[in-house]
N, C-alpha and C positions, 0 to 999 in steps of 0.2 A: 110263683108258678106252682101249681099243685101237681103231684105225680099222676093223679087220676086223669088230668087233661092230656098227659103224654100218651095214654093208651088209645086215644081216639084219633088215629091218623087215617087219612083217606087213601083212596086208590092212587091218586096222583102222587102223593108223598111216597108211597111204596114203590111206584115205578121209578121215581127220581133216585131213590136209595139204591134200587137194583142196578140202574144204569151207572151210578157212581161206583158201586162195588165192582162192576164189570170193567170199568175204565181203570180203576186202581189196581186190581189184581189180575185181570185177564181171565179168559175163559178156561185156560188150562190149570190155573192155580186154585180156582174155587173148589173143585172136587176134593183136592188135597186138604184144603182148609176144613171142609165139611167132615171129611173122614177123621181128622184130628179132633174136631169138636165132638163127634160121636164117640170116639174112644174116651175122651175126657168125661163125658156124661156117663158112659158105661162104668168107668172106674169109680166115679163118685157114687153111683148107685150100689156097686159092689162093696165099697167102703161102708156105706150106711147099713147094708145087710150084715156085714161082719160085726159092726158095732152093736147092732141090736142082738145078734146071736151071742156076743160076748157078754152083754148085760144080762141076758136071760140065764146064761151059764153061771154067772157070778151070783145071781139071785138064788138059783137052785143049790149051789154050793153053800151059801149062807143058811138057807133053810135046812139043809141036811146036817149042818154042824150044830144046830140048835137043839 
């Protein structure tokens, strides 16, 4: 099974997945799950920004010391 085949899911499959998620978690729990997912994505992006800014600061310090 190739991963590229997994990306091509149809409308019927999406509807089935949504119904299963609703049955498993319930209507009240889904917004909480999405908020948590959004916070996680935000923290990940902030971590990436901090990492790139730290790298650029390290490079500037290295260039200044030479």
